[in-house]
N, C-alpha and C positions, 0 to 999 in steps of 0.2 A: 821272361825278359820283356820289357816294355819297348817294342820296336820304335814306336812313334817318338818316345822321349829320347831314345838312343840317337836316332837320326837328328832330332832337334838339337841335341847337345853338340853333335859333330858340326852341324851347320852353323850354330851360334858361335862356336869358338874357332871356326875355320876362317882363314883370311879370304875376304871377298873383294869384289870390285870396289874401286874408290867411291863411286856414286852410292853404292849400297851402304858403305861405312858411314857416309854423311847422313843418309836417311836414318840409320840406326842412332847416330849421335843426336840428331834432332829430336827423335822420339824420346831418348833417354833424358835429354835436356828439358823437354816439355813436362815429362812426369816429375822430374826432380824439382824443377822450379814451382810446379803446381803444388806439390807436397810442402815445399819450403814455405810458400806463401800461406798455405792453410795452417801450418804449425805456428808461424809467427802471428797470424791473425787471431787464431783461437787462444794462443797464450796471452796476447795483449788484451783481448776482450775479457778473458777470465781474470787477468790481473787488474784490469780497469774496474770490473764489477766488484772484485774482492776489496780493492783499496777504498772505493767509494762507500761500500757497505760498512767496512770497518770504521771509517770515519764517522758515519752516521750513528752506528751502534756504540762506538766508543764515547761519543758526546752525549748520547741520549739513553743508552741502555736498550734492552730488547723488548720489554713489556712494561707498560705504565698502568698503575692502579690508582684511580682517582674516584671522587664522588660521581655517582651516576648522572647527576644533573649538570655536570660541568659542560660548558660550551666549548666549541673548537677554538675560541679565542683564548687569551691568557688570563681571563678573569678567574680568580682563585676562589674555590669553595673548600673550606677547611674540613679535614677529617681528623679523628683522634690518632695520635701516633702509636698508641698501644692497641693493637688489634689481635684478636684471637687467631685470625687466619695466618698470621706470621709463623706460628708454630707448625701449622699444617704444611705450609710451604717448605719449611726446613726439613720436614720428614718426607716430602714428596720425592720419591726416587724412580718410580715407574708409572706408566699410564697404560691402561688397556682400553681399547676402543674398537668399535665396529667400523671397518673400512669397506666401502663399496667395491665390488669386484668389477674390473674394467676389461673390455675387449676392444683392442685397437683404439684406445683412448676414450671409449664410450662406456658409461656405467650401465651395468646389467640390472634392470629393475628388480628390486626385492632380493638381490643377492649380495651378501656381506661376508666378510671374514674377520676374525678377531686378530688384532695386531697389538703388539706391546712396544712401547716407546720408553727409552731411558730418559730420565729428567736429571739434568745437572745444573742446579741453580748455584752459581758462583757467589753472588752477593745480592743483598736487598738493602736499599737505602732510601731514606725519606728525602723529599725535596719540596721546595715552594718557589713560586715565581710571582713577580710583580712588575707591571709596566712602569717605567720611570723616565725621567729626563736626566741625562748625565751631562753636567756642565763644568767647564773649566773657566779660566779667567777670560778666554777669548771666544770660545765656541760652546755649543751645546748640541746634544744629539738624543733622539728618542731611542731607548733601549728596553730590553727585558732583563731584569736582574734575576738570576737563577741561584737560589739558595741551596747549598749542599752542606750536609753535616760532616762531622768527623768520621762517620762510618763510610763515607764515600772513598772509594779506592782511586786515589789520584794517579796511580800508575797507568791507568788506561788513557790518561791525557798527557803522559810524560812526553811522547814523541810529537805533541803539538806545541809544546813550550819552545819559544824562540829566545825568550829572555825571562829572568827571574825565577820564581819558585811558587809552589802552592800556598794556600792560605794557612796560617798558623791559628789553631783553635784554642780557646780558653774555656775553662770549666765554669767560671763564675760570671762571664759576660760575653757579649757578642764581639767577634773580631771586627776591626775597622778596615781590614785588608780586602782588596778585590783583585780579580784577574780580568783583564780586558783583551780584546783581539788587537792584532796589529793594524787592521784597517781602522778601528776606532781610535787607536792611539795616534795614527797619522791624521785623521780628520780633526781630532780635538787638540792636536799638537801636544800630546802628552808623552811622558816616558816613565821609566821605573822610578819609584819613590815620590812621584808627583801626587799632590792632593787633588781630589776631584769630589764634587758634590753630587749626591743622588737626591733627586727631587721627585716626590710623588704627591698625588692629590688623594686624600682619604677623608671621606665624610665632609666634602666641601672645603677641607683645609689643606694647605700646603705643608708637607713635611720635608725637612732637609736633613741629610746626614753626610758629614764629611768622612771621606774614606781615602785610603792610600793604595796606590797601584803597586803590587808586589810581583806581578807576573803578567807576561804578554804571550798570547797564544796565536796560532794560525792553523786552521784546519784546511783552508783552501776552499771551503764551502761558503761562498760569499753571503748567502742568505743567513747563515749562522754568524759568521764573523762580524757582519755589520749590525747585528741586533743584540747579541747576548753578552752579558757581563756575569761573571761568577763571583758570588759572595758567600759569606757565612750564612747558614740556614737561620741562625738566631737573629742575624741582622735583618733578613727578609721578614721573619716573624715580627720583629720590632716595627718595621715599616708598615706591615699590614695590621698592626695592633692585635696580633694573636698572642696567646700564651704559648709556653714551650711544649705543651701537649698537642698543639694543632699544627698540621702540615697539609700541603696540597695533595700529596699522594706518595706513592712508592715507585721506584724503578727497579726492575729485575735484570740481572746480567746472567745469561745462560752460557754454559760451556759449549753447547752444540745447538745451533739454530736450525738444523735441518727440518725439525718438526715444530717450528715456532708457532704456527697457526693452531696445531692440535693442542699443544701445551697451553696456549692462551685460552682456547675454548674451554678446556677442562678446568682451568683456574677460575674462569668467569662463571661457568655453570655450576660446578660442584663444590668450589671452595669459598668464593667470596660471598659475603652477605648481599642482600638485594640492593642495599643503598650504594654499593660500590660497583665500579665498572673497570674492566681491563681491556686494553687494546695493544696490539703490537706496534712497533715503530713503523712497520710497513703500512699499517692502517692510518697512522697519524700523518705520515708524509707520503701519500700514494704516488704523487707526481714523479718524485725522484726515482722510486723503485720501478714505476712503469717505464720510465725513460731507460733505466738500466736493463729491464727485460727486453726492450727493443734491440739491444745489442745482440741478443740471440738470433734475431732475424737477420742482422748483418752477417753474422757468422754462417748462417745457413746459405745465404746468397753467395758468399765467397766460396763455400764448399762446393755448391752446385756448379758455379762458373769454372772453377779450377778443374773439376773432374771433367766437365764438358771439353775444356781445352785439351786435356790429356787424351780423352777419347778420340777427338777429331785427329790429333796428331798420330795416335797409335793406329787408327783405322787407315789413314793414308799410308803409313809406313808398312803395315801388313799387306795392303793391296800391292804396293810396289815390290815387296819381297815375294809375293805369290807369282807376280809376272816374271820377276827375275829368276825364279826357280821353276819355271814352267816345264823345262826339259826334265828336271828331276821328278816333277809330278807325273809327266807322261810315262816316264820309265817305271815308276812305282805302280801306276795303274796297270800298265802292261804286264807287270809281274803279279797282279792279282790283289794288290792292297786296296782296301775299301776307301771310299771317299771320306768317311768319318775318321779313319785312322790317319789319312793324309792331312785332314783338317787339324787333327790333334798335334801334328808336327809343328804347325804354325802357331797353335795355341801355346804349346810348350815354349816355342821360340819367343813368343810375345811375353810369356811369364818371366823368362830370363831378362828381357829388356825392362819390363816393369819393375822387377825386384832390384835390378841395378840402379834404375832411376830413383826408386824409393830410398835405397841406401844413401845415394848422394843427396837426395832431398832432406833426409833426416840430419845428415851432417851439416848441411847449409842452414836449415831451419833452426835446429837446436843451437848451432853455433851463433847465429844472429841473436837468438833469445838470451843466451848466456852473456854475450857481449853487451847487450842492452841492460841486462840485470846488474852487471858489475861496473858498467861505465855510465849508463844513463845518457847515451849520445842522442837519443831522440827526445826532444823537448816538446812540451805542450804549453798552450796558453792557459794558465791556471784560472783566469777569469771565466773562460768558457768551459773548460773540462775539469775543473776542481783539482787538477793535479799539474805539477810543474814538469814531471818526467813521465814518459809512457811506462806504465808498470808491466811487469811480465810475471805470469804464474805458469810455470812449466809443470804440466800434469802428465806423468807417464801413461796413465790409462787413456787419456784423450789422444795422445800421440800414437799409441798403439791402435786405438780405434780408427784414427784417420788413415793409418797405413793399411789396416785390414779392409776398411770400406773402399779405399782407392783401388787396392789390388782386385778385390772381388768385382766391383762395378765395372772397372775398365776391362778386365778379362772377360766378363760376361758379355759386354757389348761387342767384343772382338769375335764372338761366335758368328755374328752376322756377316762380316766381310769374308770369312773363310768359306762361306757358302759358294763363293766363286769357283772353288776347287772342283765341286761336283759338276760344274758346267763345262770344264775343260775336257776335251776328248783326246785320248792318247794318240790315236792315229794321226790326227791333224797336227798335234804338237810335234810329234817325232818327224813327220813328213816336212813340216816347216823348218825344223832344226836341220 
């Protein structure tokens, strides 16, 4: 029989003084609120990163393949649409590579292990882009016309459409339809079915093409929305004076992006010819993803602060409980119980308080997340945060980890204040009582 746990159970569920009850309630409240804040913060940060990443990936794809001499600008260098590497990409199912062995986040020099990665390429489609001036009867705006062919899967942009439909393609000619953003339609005072002219300068000459707006989208990413117009790939080839066998490059959509960097490296090194170059969307727009990665720092700071709050409250509570139970401590010592076994009584007692606090914290935290998920009551400034509603991604593994870390860390720190028990002398305690 575990005597320490037995006594702790009796003490924990016994009716005590009113003051002691309040101390325990405060400790439980501190633990529960700290966990609730952590669950809400981690769920919202995860949801935020997921939503922004999906917007970028949905609009651009995961990996871009272009001519190796292409600049970071929108200047287009054509490549042939029929490439031998496309068949290799279709048959690429797994990748085996040498991964460095790490120890506490540091690579061990000269030590590697073989790892296998599954590759799931959902789609590959050609694209082309050209800088242009989009002009209406009253206004004009500098844009980038992004040409996409009929092999592009418009479903990945469906949830960005606020009006209209995708482009309809023709076998024998270029479609005159385009899709623009809501911010462009507002600035140019345009709406669905309006005519708009695309102007470009090619070889010192101005080229104009009249097009019709059939769709209006909104990603919430202002730097995309204010620049990009989507048109038929054939229309962009026509503007660039390319033939139908010339495109700017290919975009790849992956089913799983966990090993995006590894897959891109293998494609570039082992599959693509030397004249072609591949890069991930993370490499193409590093600033956005670096900003998203900073959210992990915010999550770590919140975790540390909330655990510190819980530790301070629990340490204060356990010291008060030790003082309040000093007569019991003196009696147990006089009966021969060791200091460590007495300390374990208060550690078990603390564990009950922490577990009760964690239970309440889970109910509050998960409840707030579910309420936000289904009602969206927390709003955001879309111009600054790219989203109009605070997103929530509830991850059971993350929540379980937060519970485990909170329980272990708080209980470990409580070993220190229970050391006071060893300093109490039974003779003085009982004489005083």
